[in-house]
C-alpha positions in Angstrom: 30.1 81.3 143.0 29.8 77.5 142.9 31.9 75.6 145.4 35.1 73.9 144.3 36.1 70.4 145.1 39.3 68.3 144.7 39.5 66.0 141.7 42.6 64.6 139.9 45.0 67.1 141.4 42.8 70.2 140.7 40.3 72.3 142.5 37.2 72.2 140.2 33.5 72.8 140.2 31.3 69.7 140.6 30.3 69.6 136.9 34.0 68.8 136.0 34.1 65.7 138.2 33.5 62.6 136.1 33.8 59.0 137.3 34.7 56.4 134.6 32.2 53.6 134.1 35.3 51.3 134.5 35.9 52.5 138.1 35.4 49.6 140.5 34.0 51.9 143.1 31.1 52.4 140.6 31.0 48.8 139.3 31.6 46.9 142.5 31.2 49.3 145.4 34.9 48.9 146.1 35.9 52.0 148.0 35.8 53.8 151.3 35.0 57.3 152.5 34.9 59.7 155.4 32.4 62.5 156.1 32.9 65.3 158.7 31.9 68.9 159.3 33.7 72.2 159.4 32.9 75.4 161.2 34.4 78.1 159.0 37.9 77.0 158.3 38.0 74.6 161.3 37.4 71.0 160.4 35.8 69.0 163.2 37.7 65.9 164.4 39.5 65.7 161.0 42.6 63.9 162.4 40.4 61.1 163.7 38.5 60.8 160.4 41.8 60.6 158.5 43.0 57.9 160.8 39.9 55.9 160.2 40.1 56.5 156.4 43.5 54.9 156.4 42.3 52.0 158.6 39.4 51.4 156.2 41.7 51.5 153.2 44.0 49.0 154.8 41.1 46.7 155.7 40.0 46.8 152.0 43.6 46.2 150.8 43.6 49.6 149.2 46.5 52.0 149.1 45.9 55.7 149.7 47.8 57.8 147.0 48.2 60.8 149.4 49.5 61.1 152.9 47.3 62.2 155.8 49.2 65.5 155.8 48.6 66.0 152.1 44.8 65.2 152.4 44.5 67.6 155.4 46.2 70.3 153.4 43.8 69.8 150.6 40.8 69.9 153.0 42.1 73.1 154.5 42.6 74.7 151.1 39.0 73.8 150.1 37.6 75.3 153.3 39.6 78.5 152.6 38.6 78.7 149.0 34.9 78.1 149.5 34.6 80.2 152.7 31.5 78.5 154.0 30.4 79.3 157.6 29.3 75.7 158.1 30.0 72.9 155.8 30.6 69.2 155.2 33.7 67.5 153.8 33.4 64.1 152.1 36.6 62.2 151.2 36.1 59.4 148.7 38.7 56.8 147.9 37.7 54.6 145.0 39.3 51.5 143.6 40.1 53.2 140.4 39.6 52.1 136.8 39.6 48.4 136.1 40.9 46.7 133.0 38.4 43.8 133.3 35.5 45.3 135.3 36.6 43.5 138.5 40.3 44.0 139.2 41.0 47.3 141.0 43.2 49.9 139.2 45.0 52.9 140.7 43.1 54.3 143.7 41.5 57.7 143.2 40.7 60.4 145.8 37.9 62.9 145.5 37.2 65.5 148.2 33.9 67.3 148.2 33.0 70.5 150.3 29.4 71.7 150.5 27.3 73.8 152.8 25.7 71.9 155.7 22.5 72.4 157.7 21.7 70.6 161.0 18.4 68.8 161.6 15.5 70.7 162.8 15.2 71.6 166.5 11.8 69.9 166.5 13.4 66.5 165.7 15.6 66.8 168.8 12.7 68.0 171.0 10.3 65.3 169.8 12.7 62.5 169.2 12.8 60.1 166.2 12.0 56.5 165.4 13.8 53.6 163.8 12.8 50.5 161.9 14.3 47.2 163.1 15.8 44.9 160.4 17.7 41.6 160.6 21.0 42.2 158.8 24.8 42.4 159.3 26.9 44.7 157.2 29.9 43.3 155.3 33.2 44.5 156.8 31.4 46.3 159.7 34.6 48.0 160.9 35.2 49.6 157.5 33.4 52.7 156.3 32.9 51.4 152.8 30.9 52.8 149.9 28.4 49.9 150.0 25.0 51.1 151.4 22.8 49.1 149.0 20.7 47.5 151.7 19.9 50.8 153.4 19.0 52.5 150.1 16.8 49.6 149.1 15.0 49.8 152.4 14.6 53.6 152.4 11.2 53.8 151.0 9.9 51.3 153.5 11.3 52.9 156.6 10.3 56.4 155.4 6.7 55.3 154.7 6.5 54.1 158.3 7.7 57.4 159.7 11.2 56.3 160.6 14.4 58.2 160.0 16.6 55.1 159.4 17.0 51.4 160.0 18.6 49.6 163.0 20.3 46.3 162.2 20.3 43.2 164.5 21.0 39.5 164.2 17.8 38.3 166.0 19.4 38.4 169.4 21.8 41.4 169.6 21.7 44.8 167.8 24.7 46.1 165.9 24.1 49.7 164.6 21.9 52.0 162.6 22.9 52.2 159.0 24.7 55.5 159.5 24.9 55.8 163.3 25.9 54.1 166.6 23.5 53.2 169.3 23.5 54.2 173.0 21.1 53.1 175.8 20.4 54.5 179.3 19.3 52.0 181.9 19.2 52.7 185.6 21.4 55.8 185.1 24.2 53.9 183.3 25.1 54.7 179.7 25.9 51.7 177.4 27.0 51.2 173.9 28.4 48.3 171.9 31.6 47.9 169.9 31.8 44.4 168.3 30.4 44.2 164.8 29.9 47.9 164.4 31.7 50.8 162.8 33.9 52.7 165.2 32.1 56.0 164.9 34.1 59.2 165.4 31.2 60.9 167.0 30.7 57.8 169.2 34.3 58.0 170.3 34.0 61.7 171.3 30.6 61.2 173.0 32.2 58.5 175.2 34.9 61.0 176.1 32.4 63.7 176.9 30.1 61.4 178.9 32.6 59.8 181.3 32.5 62.8 183.7 28.8 62.7 184.1 27.7 59.1 183.6 28.7 55.5 184.4 29.8 54.2 181.0 29.6 50.6 180.0 30.8 48.9 176.8 29.3 45.6 175.7 26.8 43.7 173.6 23.3 45.1 173.6 20.5 42.5 173.2 17.2 43.3 171.5 15.3 42.9 174.7 17.8 45.2 176.5 17.3 47.8 173.8 13.5 47.6 173.9 13.5 47.8 177.7 15.9 50.7 177.9 14.9 53.9 179.8 16.3 56.0 177.0 17.9 55.5 173.6 19.9 57.8 171.4 22.1 57.5 168.3 25.2 59.3 167.3 26.8 60.3 164.0 28.5 63.2 162.3 25.3 64.6 160.9 23.0 63.9 163.9 25.5 64.4 166.8 23.3 63.1 169.7 19.7 62.3 168.6 17.0 60.9 170.9 15.2 57.8 169.7 11.7 57.4 171.2 10.3 54.5 169.1 11.6 51.3 167.6 9.1 49.8 165.1 5.9 50.3 166.9 7.3 50.1 170.5 7.8 53.2 172.5 11.0 53.7 174.5 10.3 54.8 178.1 7.4 57.2 178.0 7.9 57.9 174.3 9.6 61.3 174.8 13.3 62.3 174.9 14.6 61.6 178.4 16.3 63.9 180.9 19.6 62.0 180.6 19.7 62.2 176.8 18.9 65.9 176.9 21.8 66.3 179.3 24.0 64.3 176.9 23.0 66.7 174.1 24.0 69.7 176.1 27.3 68.0 177.2 28.3 67.2 173.7 27.3 70.6 172.3 29.7 72.1 174.8 32.3 69.5 174.1 32.3 70.6 170.4 32.5 74.3 171.4 35.5 73.6 173.6 37.2 71.5 170.9 36.8 74.3 168.4 38.1 76.9 170.8 41.2 74.7 171.6 
């Protein structure tokens, strides 16, 4: 049976979801979204994601046509109906159909639920690399639909063996296109918060890390990043992923470090404890 999704007040198969060419989410990239995972019928950190969805909508001057409780109820119903053992949930809030191709209309919510598979164990054992790129996202604190820069650069970073692109302004880094950045230096764990999206995984990694590491919050310079002992990134899809190369420069000895491996174990246990609770 094909999975069902939520669209225009109904639970429908993907083929029945149609976005108008007048929708300003399509025409202008005017919209926000959230993406999280679910273990069976248990969504992971859904309350935090819904809080951020509403913050993003407010930051874009968009109204959300449903309450947090109503959206949560729809997500839970999708998880029940589809019955996946492990899945993803994507909530899209678009600007709706425009009368002139520019002015937003009535906001529209779409909720997608599909099976999900984590990255290979080899990726975590070997570590990954990132391409550096000078750029600052519009509305960095908002999880908007606009990812044109990343998509345009995808063929370049993939051809060089990278998994994504890390943005900087020439002096300080901001974030990876879909992840937050952490560095280890002399045993301390550091991440930045200005000019970056407040990642939900980032937030929970910080909670999980504080019992085991000295945690610092502050700007990270390019030189500080390149001279770090260890680097990892965090996101819903990647959890805690070691980074061992930036452009052509190796981080540390070019292998996932002991502290990052410990952080992976800590966060995996944190998720298990969360789901049990």
